[in-house]
Every structure is written in structure tokens, then in C-alpha cells.
PDBQT receptor file of N, H, CA, C and O in Angstrom, charges set to zero:
ATOM      1  N   MET A   1      19.526 -81.102 -43.692  1.00  0.00    +0.000 N 
ATOM      2  CA  MET A   1      20.748 -79.961 -43.571  1.00  0.00    +0.000 C 
ATOM      3  C   MET A   1      21.693 -80.793 -43.718  1.00  0.00    +0.000 C 
ATOM      4  O   MET A   1      21.601 -81.844 -43.084  1.00  0.00    +0.000 OA
ATOM      5  N   THR A   2      22.891 -80.571 -44.604  1.00  0.00    +0.000 N 
ATOM      6  H   THR A   2      22.966 -79.717 -45.118  1.00  0.00    +0.000 HD
ATOM      7  CA  THR A   2      23.870 -81.459 -43.450  1.00  0.00    +0.000 C 
ATOM      8  C   THR A   2      25.019 -80.422 -42.302  1.00  0.00    +0.000 C 
ATOM      9  O   THR A   2      25.481 -79.353 -41.902  1.00  0.00    +0.000 OA
ATOM     10  N   ASP A   3      24.892 -82.068 -42.283  1.00  0.00    +0.000 N 
ATOM     11  H   ASP A   3      24.516 -82.936 -42.608  1.00  0.00    +0.000 HD
ATOM     12  CA  ASP A   3      26.707 -81.875 -40.927  1.00  0.00    +0.000 C 
ATOM     13  C   ASP A   3      27.793 -81.366 -41.614  1.00  0.00    +0.000 C 
ATOM     14  O   ASP A   3      28.149 -82.115 -42.524  1.00  0.00    +0.000 OA
ATOM     15  N   THR A   4      28.591 -80.125 -41.474  1.00  0.00    +0.000 N 
ATOM     16  H   THR A   4      28.302 -79.516 -40.735  1.00  0.00    +0.000 HD
ATOM     17  CA  THR A   4      30.207 -79.841 -41.659  1.00  0.00    +0.000 C 
ATOM     18  C   THR A   4      31.206 -79.868 -40.926  1.00  0.00    +0.000 C 
ATOM     19  O   THR A   4      32.302 -79.333 -41.089  1.00  0.00    +0.000 OA
ATOM     20  N   THR A   5      30.572 -80.927 -39.546  1.00  0.00    +0.000 N 
ATOM     21  H   THR A   5      29.681 -81.362 -39.413  1.00  0.00    +0.000 HD
ATOM     22  CA  THR A   5      32.021 -81.575 -38.762  1.00  0.00    +0.000 C 
ATOM     23  C   THR A   5      32.165 -82.348 -39.442  1.00  0.00    +0.000 C 
ATOM     24  O   THR A   5      31.325 -83.236 -39.588  1.00  0.00    +0.000 OA
ATOM     25  N   THR A   6      34.106 -82.259 -40.603  1.00  0.00    +0.000 N 
ATOM     26  H   THR A   6      34.788 -81.538 -40.484  1.00  0.00    +0.000 HD
ATOM     27  CA  THR A   6      35.047 -83.156 -41.218  1.00  0.00    +0.000 C 
ATOM     28  C   THR A   6      35.426 -83.714 -39.753  1.00  0.00    +0.000 C 
ATOM     29  O   THR A   6      35.185 -83.090 -38.720  1.00  0.00    +0.000 OA
ATOM     30  N   PRO A   7      36.268 -85.408 -39.825  1.00  0.00    +0.000 N 
ATOM     31  CA  PRO A   7      36.651 -85.886 -38.843  1.00  0.00    +0.000 C 
ATOM     32  C   PRO A   7      37.891 -85.430 -38.340  1.00  0.00    +0.000 C 
ATOM     33  O   PRO A   7      38.356 -85.892 -37.298  1.00  0.00    +0.000 OA
ATOM     34  N   ARG A   8      38.647 -84.267 -39.224  1.00  0.00    +0.000 N 
ATOM     35  H   ARG A   8      38.268 -83.892 -40.070  1.00  0.00    +0.000 HD
ATOM     36  CA  ARG A   8      39.092 -83.280 -38.314  1.00  0.00    +0.000 C 
ATOM     37  C   ARG A   8      39.088 -82.480 -37.640  1.00  0.00    +0.000 C 
ATOM     38  O   ARG A   8      40.110 -82.146 -37.040  1.00  0.00    +0.000 OA
ATOM     39  N   ASP A   9      37.570 -81.690 -37.446  1.00  0.00    +0.000 N 
ATOM     40  H   ASP A   9      36.740 -81.962 -37.934  1.00  0.00    +0.000 HD
ATOM     41  CA  ASP A   9      37.245 -81.165 -36.574  1.00  0.00    +0.000 C 
ATOM     42  C   ASP A   9      36.847 -81.854 -34.828  1.00  0.00    +0.000 C 
ATOM     43  O   ASP A   9      37.091 -81.364 -33.725  1.00  0.00    +0.000 OA
ATOM     44  N   THR A  10      36.027 -83.399 -35.281  1.00  0.00    +0.000 N 
ATOM     45  H   THR A  10      35.829 -83.797 -36.177  1.00  0.00    +0.000 HD
ATOM     46  CA  THR A  10      36.022 -84.010 -34.374  1.00  0.00    +0.000 C 
ATOM     47  C   THR A  10      36.948 -84.772 -33.726  1.00  0.00    +0.000 C 
ATOM     48  O   THR A  10      36.674 -85.320 -32.659  1.00  0.00    +0.000 OA
ATOM     49  N   SER A  11      38.692 -84.930 -34.583  1.00  0.00    +0.000 N 
ATOM     50  H   SER A  11      38.914 -84.484 -35.450  1.00  0.00    +0.000 HD
ATOM     51  CA  SER A  11      39.562 -85.749 -33.785  1.00  0.00    +0.000 C 
ATOM     52  C   SER A  11      40.002 -83.882 -33.471  1.00  0.00    +0.000 C 
ATOM     53  O   SER A  11      39.069 -83.492 -32.769  1.00  0.00    +0.000 OA
ATOM     54  N   ALA A  12      40.614 -83.129 -33.614  1.00  0.00    +0.000 N 
ATOM     55  H   ALA A  12      41.372 -83.445 -34.184  1.00  0.00    +0.000 HD
ATOM     56  CA  ALA A  12      41.098 -81.629 -32.753  1.00  0.00    +0.000 C 
ATOM     57  C   ALA A  12      40.266 -81.143 -30.518  1.00  0.00    +0.000 C 
ATOM     58  O   ALA A  12      40.616 -81.046 -29.342  1.00  0.00    +0.000 OA
ATOM     59  N   ARG A  13      38.903 -81.019 -31.595  1.00  0.00    +0.000 N 
ATOM     60  H   ARG A  13      38.619 -81.097 -32.550  1.00  0.00    +0.000 HD
ATOM     61  CA  ARG A  13      37.741 -82.050 -30.081  1.00  0.00    +0.000 C 
ATOM     62  C   ARG A  13      37.877 -82.596 -28.780  1.00  0.00    +0.000 C 
ATOM     63  O   ARG A  13      38.037 -82.099 -27.665  1.00  0.00    +0.000 OA
ATOM     64  N   LEU A  14      37.701 -84.554 -29.519  1.00  0.00    +0.000 N 
ATOM     65  H   LEU A  14      37.571 -84.958 -30.425  1.00  0.00    +0.000 HD
ATOM     66  CA  LEU A  14      38.686 -85.285 -28.642  1.00  0.00    +0.000 C 
ATOM     67  C   LEU A  14      39.387 -84.536 -28.292  1.00  0.00    +0.000 C 
ATOM     68  O   LEU A  14      39.260 -83.858 -27.273  1.00  0.00    +0.000 OA
ATOM     69  N   ASN A  15      40.496 -84.498 -29.265  1.00  0.00    +0.000 N 
ATOM     70  H   ASN A  15      40.599 -85.049 -30.093  1.00  0.00    +0.000 HD
ATOM     71  CA  ASN A  15      41.712 -84.363 -28.854  1.00  0.00    +0.000 C 
ATOM     72  C   ASN A  15      42.513 -83.294 -26.943  1.00  0.00    +0.000 C 
ATOM     73  O   ASN A  15      43.422 -83.458 -26.129  1.00  0.00    +0.000 OA
ATOM     74  N   ALA A  16      41.293 -82.245 -27.221  1.00  0.00    +0.000 N 
ATOM     75  H   ALA A  16      40.555 -82.112 -27.882  1.00  0.00    +0.000 HD
ATOM     76  CA  ALA A  16      41.184 -81.345 -26.442  1.00  0.00    +0.000 C 
ATOM     77  C   ALA A  16      40.289 -80.951 -25.185  1.00  0.00    +0.000 C 
ATOM     78  O   ALA A  16      39.951 -80.029 -24.442  1.00  0.00    +0.000 OA
ATOM     79  N   MET A  17      40.107 -82.646 -25.549  1.00  0.00    +0.000 N 
ATOM     80  H   MET A  17      40.381 -83.395 -26.152  1.00  0.00    +0.000 HD
ATOM     81  CA  MET A  17      38.840 -82.917 -24.237  1.00  0.00    +0.000 C 
ATOM     82  C   MET A  17      39.473 -83.890 -23.708  1.00  0.00    +0.000 C 
ATOM     83  O   MET A  17      38.696 -84.462 -22.942  1.00  0.00    +0.000 OA
ATOM     84  N   ARG A  18      40.812 -84.543 -23.715  1.00  0.00    +0.000 N 
ATOM     85  H   ARG A  18      41.443 -84.079 -24.336  1.00  0.00    +0.000 HD
ATOM     86  CA  ARG A  18      41.302 -85.777 -23.291  1.00  0.00    +0.000 C 
ATOM     87  C   ARG A  18      42.132 -84.579 -22.571  1.00  0.00    +0.000 C 
ATOM     88  O   ARG A  18      42.217 -84.521 -21.344  1.00  0.00    +0.000 OA
ATOM     89  N   ARG A  19      42.878 -83.409 -23.638  1.00  0.00    +0.000 N 
ATOM     90  H   ARG A  19      42.809 -83.456 -24.634  1.00  0.00    +0.000 HD
ATOM     91  CA  ARG A  19      43.926 -83.083 -22.826  1.00  0.00    +0.000 C 
ATOM     92  C   ARG A  19      43.903 -82.309 -21.641  1.00  0.00    +0.000 C 
ATOM     93  O   ARG A  19      44.788 -81.880 -20.901  1.00  0.00    +0.000 OA
ATOM     94  N   THR A  20      41.950 -82.198 -21.650  1.00  0.00    +0.000 N 
ATOM     95  H   THR A  20      41.231 -82.547 -22.251  1.00  0.00    +0.000 HD
ATOM     96  CA  THR A  20      41.508 -80.676 -20.365  1.00  0.00    +0.000 C 
ATOM     97  C   THR A  20      41.138 -82.258 -18.484  1.00  0.00    +0.000 C 
ATOM     98  O   THR A  20      41.225 -82.431 -17.268  1.00  0.00    +0.000 OA
ATOM     99  N   LEU A  21      40.507 -83.195 -20.613  1.00  0.00    +0.000 N 
ATOM    100  H   LEU A  21      40.437 -83.054 -21.601  1.00  0.00    +0.000 HD
ATOM    101  CA  LEU A  21      40.964 -84.469 -18.880  1.00  0.00    +0.000 C 
ATOM    102  C   LEU A  21      41.902 -84.226 -18.375  1.00  0.00    +0.000 C 
ATOM    103  O   LEU A  21      41.925 -83.122 -17.832  1.00  0.00    +0.000 OA
ATOM    104  N   ARG A  22      42.874 -84.899 -18.297  1.00  0.00    +0.000 N 
ATOM    105  H   ARG A  22      42.855 -85.797 -18.738  1.00  0.00    +0.000 HD
ATOM    106  CA  ARG A  22      44.202 -84.686 -18.246  1.00  0.00    +0.000 C 
ATOM    107  C   ARG A  22      44.900 -83.989 -17.426  1.00  0.00    +0.000 C 
ATOM    108  O   ARG A  22      45.246 -84.451 -16.339  1.00  0.00    +0.000 OA
ATOM    109  N   GLU A  23      45.300 -82.422 -17.941  1.00  0.00    +0.000 N 
ATOM    110  H   GLU A  23      45.018 -82.047 -18.824  1.00  0.00    +0.000 HD
ATOM    111  CA  GLU A  23      45.053 -81.310 -17.313  1.00  0.00    +0.000 C 
ATOM    112  C   GLU A  23      44.496 -80.870 -15.653  1.00  0.00    +0.000 C 
ATOM    113  O   GLU A  23      44.812 -80.185 -14.680  1.00  0.00    +0.000 OA
ATOM    114  N   VAL A  24      43.470 -81.788 -16.143  1.00  0.00    +0.000 N 
ATOM    115  H   VAL A  24      43.213 -82.344 -16.933  1.00  0.00    +0.000 HD
ATOM    116  CA  VAL A  24      42.431 -81.040 -14.218  1.00  0.00    +0.000 C 
ATOM    117  C   VAL A  24      41.646 -81.812 -13.761  1.00  0.00    +0.000 C 
ATOM    118  O   VAL A  24      40.711 -81.166 -13.290  1.00  0.00    +0.000 OA
ATOM    119  N   PHE A  25      41.470 -83.130 -13.605  1.00  0.00    +0.000 N 
ATOM    120  H   PHE A  25      42.230 -83.656 -13.988  1.00  0.00    +0.000 HD
ATOM    121  CA  PHE A  25      41.148 -83.871 -13.154  1.00  0.00    +0.000 C 
ATOM    122  C   PHE A  25      42.269 -85.039 -13.572  1.00  0.00    +0.000 C 
ATOM    123  O   PHE A  25      41.885 -86.012 -12.922  1.00  0.00    +0.000 OA
ATOM    124  N   GLY A  26      42.893 -85.254 -13.966  1.00  0.00    +0.000 N 
ATOM    125  H   GLY A  26      43.205 -84.464 -14.494  1.00  0.00    +0.000 HD
ATOM    126  CA  GLY A  26      44.278 -86.000 -13.983  1.00  0.00    +0.000 C 
ATOM    127  C   GLY A  26      43.991 -87.704 -14.800  1.00  0.00    +0.000 C 
ATOM    128  O   GLY A  26      44.693 -88.710 -14.701  1.00  0.00    +0.000 OA
ATOM    129  N   ILE A  27      42.921 -87.536 -15.452  1.00  0.00    +0.000 N 
ATOM    130  H   ILE A  27      42.350 -86.719 -15.532  1.00  0.00    +0.000 HD
ATOM    131  CA  ILE A  27      42.205 -88.680 -16.531  1.00  0.00    +0.000 C 
ATOM    132  C   ILE A  27      43.023 -88.700 -17.498  1.00  0.00    +0.000 C 
ATOM    133  O   ILE A  27      43.097 -87.920 -18.448  1.00  0.00    +0.000 OA
ATOM    134  N   SER A  28      44.187 -90.388 -17.047  1.00  0.00    +0.000 N 
ATOM    135  H   SER A  28      44.127 -91.022 -16.275  1.00  0.00    +0.000 HD
ATOM    136  CA  SER A  28      44.788 -89.978 -18.620  1.00  0.00    +0.000 C 
ATOM    137  C   SER A  28      44.743 -91.434 -19.929  1.00  0.00    +0.000 C 
ATOM    138  O   SER A  28      45.477 -91.921 -20.789  1.00  0.00    +0.000 OA
ATOM    139  N   ARG A  29      43.027 -91.691 -19.196  1.00  0.00    +0.000 N 
ATOM    140  H   ARG A  29      42.431 -91.296 -18.498  1.00  0.00    +0.000 HD
ATOM    141  CA  ARG A  29      42.903 -92.823 -20.476  1.00  0.00    +0.000 C 
ATOM    142  C   ARG A  29      41.417 -93.121 -19.441  1.00  0.00    +0.000 C 
ATOM    143  O   ARG A  29      41.103 -93.225 -18.255  1.00  0.00    +0.000 OA
ATOM    144  N   LEU A  30      40.591 -93.183 -21.334  1.00  0.00    +0.000 N 
ATOM    145  H   LEU A  30      40.847 -93.099 -22.297  1.00  0.00    +0.000 HD
ATOM    146  CA  LEU A  30      39.463 -93.175 -21.248  1.00  0.00    +0.000 C 
ATOM    147  C   LEU A  30      38.503 -95.020 -21.045  1.00  0.00    +0.000 C 
ATOM    148  O   LEU A  30      38.934 -95.952 -21.724  1.00  0.00    +0.000 OA
ATOM    149  N   ARG A  31      37.789 -95.159 -20.480  1.00  0.00    +0.000 N 
ATOM    150  H   ARG A  31      37.439 -94.402 -19.928  1.00  0.00    +0.000 HD
ATOM    151  CA  ARG A  31      37.046 -96.795 -20.173  1.00  0.00    +0.000 C 
ATOM    152  C   ARG A  31      36.923 -96.790 -21.626  1.00  0.00    +0.000 C 
ATOM    153  O   ARG A  31      37.308 -95.895 -22.378  1.00  0.00    +0.000 OA
ATOM    154  N   PRO A  32      35.988 -98.558 -22.142  1.00  0.00    +0.000 N 
ATOM    155  CA  PRO A  32      35.741 -98.502 -23.322  1.00  0.00    +0.000 C 
ATOM    156  C   PRO A  32      34.792 -98.422 -23.522  1.00  0.00    +0.000 C 
ATOM    157  O   PRO A  32      34.022 -99.218 -22.986  1.00  0.00    +0.000 OA
ATOM    158  N   GLY A  33      34.383 -97.595 -24.251  1.00  0.00    +0.000 N 
ATOM    159  H   GLY A  33      35.008 -96.948 -24.687  1.00  0.00    +0.000 HD
ATOM    160  CA  GLY A  33      33.025 -97.226 -25.679  1.00  0.00    +0.000 C 
ATOM    161  C   GLY A  33      33.089 -95.602 -24.761  1.00  0.00    +0.000 C 
ATOM    162  O   GLY A  33      33.052 -94.804 -25.697  1.00  0.00    +0.000 OA
ATOM    163  N   GLN A  34      33.173 -94.658 -23.299  1.00  0.00    +0.000 N 
ATOM    164  H   GLN A  34      33.203 -95.307 -22.539  1.00  0.00    +0.000 HD
ATOM    165  CA  GLN A  34      33.445 -93.302 -24.089  1.00  0.00    +0.000 C 
ATOM    166  C   GLN A  34      33.810 -92.646 -24.685  1.00  0.00    +0.000 C 
ATOM    167  O   GLN A  34      33.447 -91.470 -24.680  1.00  0.00    +0.000 OA
ATOM    168  N   ARG A  35      34.801 -93.189 -25.558  1.00  0.00    +0.000 N 
ATOM    169  H   ARG A  35      35.096 -94.145 -25.562  1.00  0.00    +0.000 HD
ATOM    170  CA  ARG A  35      35.185 -92.177 -26.838  1.00  0.00    +0.000 C 
ATOM    171  C   ARG A  35      33.952 -91.667 -27.219  1.00  0.00    +0.000 C 
ATOM    172  O   ARG A  35      33.287 -90.650 -27.021  1.00  0.00    +0.000 OA
ATOM    173  N   ASP A  36      33.884 -92.503 -27.712  1.00  0.00    +0.000 N 
ATOM    174  H   ASP A  36      34.424 -93.329 -27.873  1.00  0.00    +0.000 HD
ATOM    175  CA  ASP A  36      32.731 -93.567 -29.113  1.00  0.00    +0.000 C 
ATOM    176  C   ASP A  36      30.989 -92.611 -27.870  1.00  0.00    +0.000 C 
ATOM    177  O   ASP A  36      30.157 -92.302 -28.723  1.00  0.00    +0.000 OA
ATOM    178  N   ILE A  37      30.621 -92.339 -26.928  1.00  0.00    +0.000 N 
ATOM    179  H   ILE A  37      31.297 -92.589 -26.235  1.00  0.00    +0.000 HD
ATOM    180  CA  ILE A  37      30.141 -91.258 -26.069  1.00  0.00    +0.000 C 
ATOM    181  C   ILE A  37      30.017 -89.991 -26.528  1.00  0.00    +0.000 C 
ATOM    182  O   ILE A  37      29.181 -89.284 -27.090  1.00  0.00    +0.000 OA
ATOM    183  N   ILE A  38      31.469 -89.917 -25.973  1.00  0.00    +0.000 N 
ATOM    184  H   ILE A  38      32.148 -90.491 -25.517  1.00  0.00    +0.000 HD
ATOM    185  CA  ILE A  38      32.433 -88.335 -26.267  1.00  0.00    +0.000 C 
ATOM    186  C   ILE A  38      31.107 -87.816 -27.488  1.00  0.00    +0.000 C 
ATOM    187  O   ILE A  38      29.987 -87.307 -27.468  1.00  0.00    +0.000 OA
ATOM    188  N   ARG A  39      32.057 -88.311 -28.424  1.00  0.00    +0.000 N 
ATOM    189  H   ARG A  39      32.967 -88.725 -28.440  1.00  0.00    +0.000 HD
ATOM    190  CA  ARG A  39      32.824 -88.119 -29.851  1.00  0.00    +0.000 C 
ATOM    191  C   ARG A  39      31.428 -87.720 -30.160  1.00  0.00    +0.000 C 
ATOM    192  O   ARG A  39      31.230 -86.682 -30.792  1.00  0.00    +0.000 OA
ATOM    193  N   SER A  40      29.800 -88.961 -29.495  1.00  0.00    +0.000 N 
ATOM    194  H   SER A  40      29.962 -89.803 -28.982  1.00  0.00    +0.000 HD
ATOM    195  CA  SER A  40      28.308 -88.635 -30.341  1.00  0.00    +0.000 C 
ATOM    196  C   SER A  40      28.179 -87.242 -29.669  1.00  0.00    +0.000 C 
ATOM    197  O   SER A  40      27.518 -86.454 -30.346  1.00  0.00    +0.000 OA
ATOM    198  N   VAL A  41      28.806 -86.599 -28.124  1.00  0.00    +0.000 N 
ATOM    199  H   VAL A  41      29.342 -87.239 -27.575  1.00  0.00    +0.000 HD
ATOM    200  CA  VAL A  41      28.115 -85.924 -27.728  1.00  0.00    +0.000 C 
ATOM    201  C   VAL A  41      28.678 -84.272 -28.688  1.00  0.00    +0.000 C 
ATOM    202  O   VAL A  41      28.091 -83.310 -29.182  1.00  0.00    +0.000 OA
ATOM    203  N   ILE A  42      30.322 -84.785 -28.521  1.00  0.00    +0.000 N 
ATOM    204  H   ILE A  42      30.799 -85.567 -28.119  1.00  0.00    +0.000 HD
ATOM    205  CA  ILE A  42      30.240 -83.327 -29.421  1.00  0.00    +0.000 C 
ATOM    206  C   ILE A  42      29.491 -82.793 -30.888  1.00  0.00    +0.000 C 
ATOM    207  O   ILE A  42      29.261 -81.674 -31.346  1.00  0.00    +0.000 OA
ATOM    208  N   ALA A  43      29.248 -84.146 -31.356  1.00  0.00    +0.000 N 
ATOM    209  H   ALA A  43      29.435 -85.055 -30.984  1.00  0.00    +0.000 HD
ATOM    210  CA  ALA A  43      29.134 -83.855 -32.470  1.00  0.00    +0.000 C 
ATOM    211  C   ALA A  43      27.968 -83.423 -32.838  1.00  0.00    +0.000 C 
ATOM    212  O   ALA A  43      27.703 -82.817 -33.877  1.00  0.00    +0.000 OA
ATOM    213  N   GLY A  44      27.114 -83.795 -31.817  1.00  0.00    +0.000 N 
ATOM    214  H   GLY A  44      27.329 -84.287 -30.973  1.00  0.00    +0.000 HD
ATOM    215  CA  GLY A  44      25.441 -83.393 -31.455  1.00  0.00    +0.000 C 
ATOM    216  C   GLY A  44      25.945 -81.924 -31.048  1.00  0.00    +0.000 C 
ATOM    217  O   GLY A  44      25.250 -81.098 -31.639  1.00  0.00    +0.000 OA
ATOM    218  N   ALA A  45      26.975 -81.284 -30.192  1.00  0.00    +0.000 N 
ATOM    219  H   ALA A  45      27.540 -81.955 -29.712  1.00  0.00    +0.000 HD
ATOM    220  CA  ALA A  45      26.501 -79.953 -29.809  1.00  0.00    +0.000 C 
ATOM    221  C   ALA A  45      26.892 -79.202 -30.553  1.00  0.00    +0.000 C 
ATOM    222  O   ALA A  45      26.233 -78.162 -30.535  1.00  0.00    +0.000 OA
ATOM    223  N   PHE A  46      27.880 -79.215 -31.412  1.00  0.00    +0.000 N 
ATOM    224  H   PHE A  46      28.415 -80.060 -31.426  1.00  0.00    +0.000 HD
ATOM    225  CA  PHE A  46      28.042 -78.998 -32.847  1.00  0.00    +0.000 C 
ATOM    226  C   PHE A  46      27.308 -78.371 -33.388  1.00  0.00    +0.000 C 
ATOM    227  O   PHE A  46      26.966 -77.189 -33.434  1.00  0.00    +0.000 OA
ATOM    228  N   SER A  47      26.988 -79.578 -33.968  1.00  0.00    +0.000 N 
ATOM    229  H   SER A  47      27.266 -80.538 -33.930  1.00  0.00    +0.000 HD
ATOM    230  CA  SER A  47      25.345 -79.695 -35.013  1.00  0.00    +0.000 C 
ATOM    231  C   SER A  47      25.087 -78.555 -34.545  1.00  0.00    +0.000 C 
ATOM    232  O   SER A  47      25.491 -77.442 -34.880  1.00  0.00    +0.000 OA
ATOM    233  N   ALA A  48      24.072 -79.038 -33.387  1.00  0.00    +0.000 N 
ATOM    234  H   ALA A  48      23.743 -79.942 -33.115  1.00  0.00    +0.000 HD
ATOM    235  CA  ALA A  48      22.623 -77.993 -32.404  1.00  0.00    +0.000 C 
ATOM    236  C   ALA A  48      23.510 -76.196 -32.484  1.00  0.00    +0.000 C 
ATOM    237  O   ALA A  48      22.915 -75.161 -32.781  1.00  0.00    +0.000 OA
ATOM    238  N   THR A  49      24.735 -76.278 -32.193  1.00  0.00    +0.000 N 
ATOM    239  H   THR A  49      25.219 -77.119 -31.952  1.00  0.00    +0.000 HD
ATOM    240  CA  THR A  49      25.544 -74.789 -32.563  1.00  0.00    +0.000 C 
ATOM    241  C   THR A  49      25.405 -73.673 -33.752  1.00  0.00    +0.000 C 
ATOM    242  O   THR A  49      25.062 -72.499 -33.892  1.00  0.00    +0.000 OA
ATOM    243  N   HIS A  50      26.021 -75.084 -34.734  1.00  0.00    +0.000 N 
ATOM    244  H   HIS A  50      26.300 -76.038 -34.621  1.00  0.00    +0.000 HD
ATOM    245  CA  HIS A  50      26.208 -74.382 -36.265  1.00  0.00    +0.000 C 
ATOM    246  C   HIS A  50      24.361 -74.529 -36.366  1.00  0.00    +0.000 C 
ATOM    247  O   HIS A  50      23.784 -73.849 -37.215  1.00  0.00    +0.000 OA
ATOM    248  N   ARG A  51      23.942 -75.009 -35.886  1.00  0.00    +0.000 N 
ATOM    249  H   ARG A  51      24.411 -75.561 -35.196  1.00  0.00    +0.000 HD
ATOM    250  CA  ARG A  51      22.290 -75.103 -36.551  1.00  0.00    +0.000 C 
ATOM    251  C   ARG A  51      21.692 -73.279 -36.251  1.00  0.00    +0.000 C 
ATOM    252  O   ARG A  51      21.488 -72.392 -37.080  1.00  0.00    +0.000 OA
ATOM    253  N   THR A  52      21.546 -73.262 -34.676  1.00  0.00    +0.000 N 
ATOM    254  H   THR A  52      21.712 -73.982 -34.002  1.00  0.00    +0.000 HD
ATOM    255  CA  THR A  52      20.983 -72.125 -34.078  1.00  0.00    +0.000 C 
ATOM    256  C   THR A  52      22.067 -70.483 -35.261  1.00  0.00    +0.000 C 
ATOM    257  O   THR A  52      21.730 -69.523 -35.953  1.00  0.00    +0.000 OA
ATOM    258  N   ARG A  53      23.287 -71.089 -34.827  1.00  0.00    +0.000 N 
ATOM    259  H   ARG A  53      23.561 -71.869 -34.265  1.00  0.00    +0.000 HD
ATOM    260  CA  ARG A  53      24.148 -69.808 -35.057  1.00  0.00    +0.000 C 
ATOM    261  C   ARG A  53      23.196 -69.537 -36.934  1.00  0.00    +0.000 C 
ATOM    262  O   ARG A  53      22.558 -68.486 -36.868  1.00  0.00    +0.000 OA
ATOM    263  N   ARG A  54      23.060 -70.118 -38.148  1.00  0.00    +0.000 N 
ATOM    264  H   ARG A  54      23.579 -70.972 -38.202  1.00  0.00    +0.000 HD
ATOM    265  CA  ARG A  54      23.033 -70.124 -38.755  1.00  0.00    +0.000 C 
ATOM    266  C   ARG A  54      20.444 -68.993 -39.074  1.00  0.00    +0.000 C 
ATOM    267  O   ARG A  54      19.768 -68.193 -39.721  1.00  0.00    +0.000 OA
ATOM    268  N   ARG A  55      20.451 -69.859 -38.108  1.00  0.00    +0.000 N 
ATOM    269  H   ARG A  55      21.000 -70.509 -37.582  1.00  0.00    +0.000 HD
ATOM    270  CA  ARG A  55      18.546 -69.017 -38.347  1.00  0.00    +0.000 C 
ATOM    271  C   ARG A  55      18.471 -67.799 -38.030  1.00  0.00    +0.000 C 
ATOM    272  O   ARG A  55      17.400 -67.191 -38.001  1.00  0.00    +0.000 OA
ATOM    273  N   ARG A  56      19.943 -67.127 -37.667  1.00  0.00    +0.000 N 
ATOM    274  H   ARG A  56      20.813 -67.620 -37.691  1.00  0.00    +0.000 HD
ATOM    275  CA  ARG A  56      20.252 -65.741 -37.347  1.00  0.00    +0.000 C 
ATOM    276  C   ARG A  56      20.136 -64.353 -38.153  1.00  0.00    +0.000 C 
ATOM    277  O   ARG A  56      20.480 -63.299 -37.619  1.00  0.00    +0.000 OA
TER     278      ARG A  56
């Protein structure tokens, strides 16, 4: 099964995450490496959700 997440989807999720971190927690910057980890988690969460929906 292929992952249908596009770079634009991931970028939109990352932007939403940044906005939430800034508005809710007052965090304006990520530390080095945090962006890559968050992208990986977001992509994995989307992929797992997508696979679950397709099985139903």
C-alpha cells in the first residue's frame, strides 16, 4: 500500500502545528531536529489513520 500523503499535506499540518504551539504554548521556534521528528510523527499518524479507514 502506498502513502498518499503529499508534501503539501504535511506542510499544512506542520504549519497548523506551529500555529498551535505559538498560540497555546507561546513557543515561537522549534529546536534543531524537532521539526523532522514532528513531521515523521504526523506522517505516521496520517498513514495509520488512512489505513484504518480503508479497512472499514
